[in-house]
C-alpha positions in Angstrom: -179.7 -133.4 167.5 -180.7 -135.9 170.9 -178.8 -135.4 174.1 -176.3 -138.1 175.0 -177.3 -139.9 178.5 -173.9 -139.0 179.8 -173.4 -135.2 177.7 -171.7 -134.1 175.0 -168.2 -133.4 174.6 -166.8 -130.1 172.4 -163.8 -131.4 170.0 -162.3 -129.4 167.9 -161.0 -130.3 164.8 -157.9 -129.0 163.3 -155.0 -129.5 165.2 -156.5 -131.8 167.5 -158.4 -134.4 164.7 -155.9 -133.5 161.9 -153.3 -131.0 160.6 -154.9 -129.7 157.3 -157.1 -132.5 156.4 -154.3 -135.5 157.3 -155.9 -137.2 160.3 -154.1 -137.2 163.7 -152.9 -141.2 165.4 -155.4 -142.6 167.2 -158.7 -139.9 166.6 -161.3 -142.4 165.8 -160.4 -144.9 168.4 -160.6 -141.7 171.0 -164.3 -140.7 169.6 -165.0 -144.8 169.3 -164.0 -144.9 173.6 -166.5 -142.0 173.9 -169.9 -142.6 172.3 -169.1 -146.2 173.9 -169.2 -145.0 176.9 -172.3 -143.2 176.3 -171.0 -139.7 175.2 -172.2 -137.6 172.4 -169.8 -135.2 170.3 -169.7 -131.9 168.9 -167.2 -130.8 166.2 -166.9 -127.5 166.7 -164.6 -126.1 164.2 -162.7 -122.1 163.5 -162.2 -122.9 160.2 -165.3 -121.4 158.2 -163.4 -122.6 154.7 -164.8 -126.2 153.8 -168.2 -127.4 153.5 -170.5 -129.6 156.1 -170.1 -132.0 153.6 -166.3 -131.9 153.5 -166.1 -131.3 157.0 -168.2 -135.3 157.5 -165.6 -136.4 154.5 -162.3 -135.5 156.3 -163.8 -136.5 159.2 -165.2 -140.2 158.0 -161.2 -140.5 156.4 -160.3 -140.6 160.4 -162.7 -143.3 161.0 -165.3 -141.4 162.9 -168.7 -141.1 160.9 -170.6 -137.7 161.5 -174.1 -136.7 161.3 -174.8 -133.0 159.7 -176.0 -131.3 163.3 -172.9 -133.2 164.5 -170.6 -130.4 163.6 -170.7 -126.7 164.0 -168.1 -123.9 162.1 -167.6 -120.4 162.6 -168.9 -120.3 159.3 -172.2 -121.2 161.2 -171.8 -118.8 164.1 -171.2 -116.0 161.2 -174.5 -116.5 159.4 -175.8 -116.4 162.9 -174.9 -112.4 162.8 -176.8 -111.5 159.6 -180.9 -112.0 159.0 -182.0 -113.3 156.7 -182.4 -111.8 152.8 -179.6 -109.3 154.2 -177.2 -108.7 151.6 -173.4 -109.9 152.4 -169.8 -109.5 150.9 -168.5 -112.3 152.1 -164.1 -112.7 151.7 -163.8 -116.1 152.2 -164.4 -119.9 150.8 -167.8 -122.1 150.0 -168.4 -123.0 154.3 -169.3 -119.1 154.8 -170.9 -119.3 151.7 -172.8 -122.3 152.1 -173.6 -121.2 155.7 -174.6 -117.6 154.5 -177.2 -119.4 151.5 -178.5 -121.9 154.8 -179.4 -118.3 156.7 -181.5 -117.0 154.0 -178.8 -113.7 153.0 -178.0 -113.1 150.0 -174.3 -113.4 148.5 -172.1 -111.4 147.7 -168.7 -112.2 146.2 -165.8 -109.1 146.6 -166.5 -107.3 142.8 -163.1 -107.2 141.2 -161.4 -103.9 139.7 -161.6 -102.8 136.2 -157.5 -102.7 134.3 -156.0 -99.6 135.3 -158.2 -98.7 138.7 -156.9 -99.4 142.3 -160.7 -100.0 143.2 -164.1 -101.6 142.2 -167.3 -100.2 143.0 -168.0 -100.6 146.7 -171.5 -102.4 146.6 -174.1 -101.4 148.6 -174.4 -104.2 151.5 -175.3 -105.0 154.6 -172.2 -106.8 156.5 -168.7 -107.3 155.0 -167.7 -111.1 157.0 -164.3 -112.0 156.5 -162.7 -115.5 156.6 -159.7 -117.9 155.7 -159.1 -118.3 152.0 -156.2 -118.6 149.9 -157.9 -115.7 147.5 -156.9 -112.9 149.5 -155.3 -110.4 147.7 -154.8 -105.9 147.2 -158.2 -105.9 145.7 -160.0 -108.0 147.9 -158.4 -106.3 150.6 -159.7 -102.7 148.8 -163.1 -103.3 148.5 -163.5 -105.7 151.6 -162.3 -102.5 153.5 -163.9 -100.1 151.9 -167.6 -102.1 152.0 -167.4 -102.6 156.1 -166.2 -98.9 156.2 -170.0 -97.8 154.0 -172.1 -99.9 156.1 -170.4 -100.1 159.7 -170.3 -103.7 160.0 -167.4 -106.1 160.0 -167.8 -110.1 161.2 -164.8 -112.2 161.6 -165.0 -115.9 161.3 -163.1 -115.9 164.6 -159.7 -114.6 164.9 -157.5 -117.1 165.2 -153.9 -115.5 164.1 -152.9 -118.8 162.6 -154.2 -122.7 161.0 -151.9 -125.4 161.8 -150.5 -128.2 159.0 -148.3 -130.8 158.9 -145.3 -128.0 157.5 -146.2 -125.4 160.6 -148.1 -122.8 161.4 -150.2 -120.8 158.2 -151.6 -117.2 158.3 -155.5 -117.7 160.1 -158.8 -115.7 159.6 -157.8 -113.7 162.7 -154.7 -112.7 160.3 -156.7 -111.5 157.4 -159.6 -110.1 159.2 -156.6 -107.7 160.7 -155.7 -106.5 157.4 -159.1 -106.0 157.0 -160.1 -103.8 160.2 -156.8 -101.9 160.0 -157.9 -100.2 156.3 -161.3 -100.1 157.3 -160.3 -98.3 160.6 -162.9 -100.3 162.7 -163.3 -103.2 165.7 -164.4 -105.9 164.2 -167.6 -108.4 165.8 -165.7 -112.0 166.4 -168.4 -114.9 165.8 -166.4 -118.5 166.5 -164.9 -119.7 169.5 -164.4 -118.0 171.9 -166.9 -115.1 170.9 -171.1 -115.6 171.6 -172.4 -116.3 168.5 -170.4 -119.8 168.7 -171.7 -120.2 172.6 -174.8 -119.7 171.9 -175.3 -122.3 168.8 -173.4 -125.1 171.2 -175.9 -124.3 173.6 -178.3 -125.2 171.3 -177.6 -127.8 170.5 -175.6 -129.4 173.6 -177.6 -128.3 177.3 -175.1 -130.8 178.9 -171.6 -129.9 178.4 -169.0 -132.0 180.3 -165.4 -130.8 178.2 -164.2 -128.7 175.7 -161.1 -130.5 173.6 -159.2 -127.6 171.3 -155.2 -127.2 170.6 -154.9 -123.4 171.2 -155.8 -122.0 174.8 -156.4 -118.5 174.0 -159.5 -119.7 171.5 -160.4 -123.6 173.2 -159.9 -122.4 176.7 -161.9 -119.6 177.0 -164.6 -121.0 175.0 -164.6 -123.7 178.2 -164.7 -120.6 180.1 -167.2 -119.1 178.9 -169.3 -122.4 178.6 -168.0 -123.0 182.2 -166.6 -126.5 181.4 -163.4 -127.9 182.0 -160.8 -127.4 179.2 -158.6 -130.4 177.8 -155.6 -129.6 176.1 -153.9 -131.5 173.3 -150.9 -131.0 172.7 -150.7 -131.5 169.0 -151.5 -128.5 167.4 -150.1 -124.8 167.7 -148.3 -124.8 170.6 -144.8 -125.3 170.9 -143.1 -127.9 173.3 -142.9 -126.6 176.8 -145.1 -123.2 175.6 -147.3 -122.2 178.7 -151.2 -123.2 178.7 -153.1 -120.3 180.1 -155.6 -120.7 180.7 -154.3 -123.8 182.1 -156.6 -127.2 181.3 -158.4 -129.3 183.6 -156.9 -131.9 181.8 -153.7 -132.4 179.1 -152.4 -134.6 177.2 -150.3 -135.3 173.5 -153.4 -136.3 172.0 -157.0 -136.5 171.6 -156.6 -140.2 172.3 -154.5 -139.7 175.3 -156.6 -137.0 177.2 -160.5 -139.6 176.1 -158.5 -142.5 178.0 -157.1 -140.5 181.4 -161.1 -138.9 181.5 -162.4 -142.7 181.3 -160.1 -144.3 183.4 -160.7 -141.2 185.9 -163.9 -140.3 186.0 -162.1 -137.2 188.9 -159.9 -136.3 186.3 -162.0 -133.2 184.9 -162.8 -131.7 188.8 -160.4 -129.2 189.3 -162.3 -125.8 189.5 -162.8 -123.9 186.3 -161.0 -120.5 186.6 -163.2 -117.4 185.5 -163.3 -116.8 182.1 
């Protein structure tokens, strides 16, 4: 990914660009304005479920063309924590499977139980990786916890407890990881925002980061802190009206377009001190 002349904006997807794939108003215009002003845009999502092609197609529907190198997900961050050749039990969607394959890891789906048994045979793996998936039930929980306990390594794609949708908040990856962690009596390692694996990936893609834009302060705000850049908060995602924003943003607005236009109209809008991470 070539560095843009004016630097790069890191933009979240769920709750900022769309709600479960439904584009939010003005997002195409917002990204277009950034690009015309000489900025690059790196889309960074904690959702490990969709593939890169699915994410690019959603962006296209939102009026935002994007190259593959302009998209990072927590699936990429998770894959960066395993080695080529590692056997990984993957509880997640196609995006996690794709990222593990690109890393050269051997992905194993949770084996199903035989009739009359509570637990399938526990496979030998180097790690268990858990991300967002609708295919999560008691047998999957049982085998994931047993495999994690056996290998001693549990990786969560991210710890977001909820996932925004047009109908309201749905259970997020963090809820599924928490279930496996409790059942395995283990502390997971998290890969996505705001954790180190994703920080490292973003720094590899962009050396001059202008700001992080997101809807979840505990994730996007702390991610901005750890990158040492301003945080721009949009109110189109997880927070209820009037809910406190912590850490406080350098800039806030009701939408991505509002934040972008405010920043472009006033170059000093992002100059407030960045709180310690």
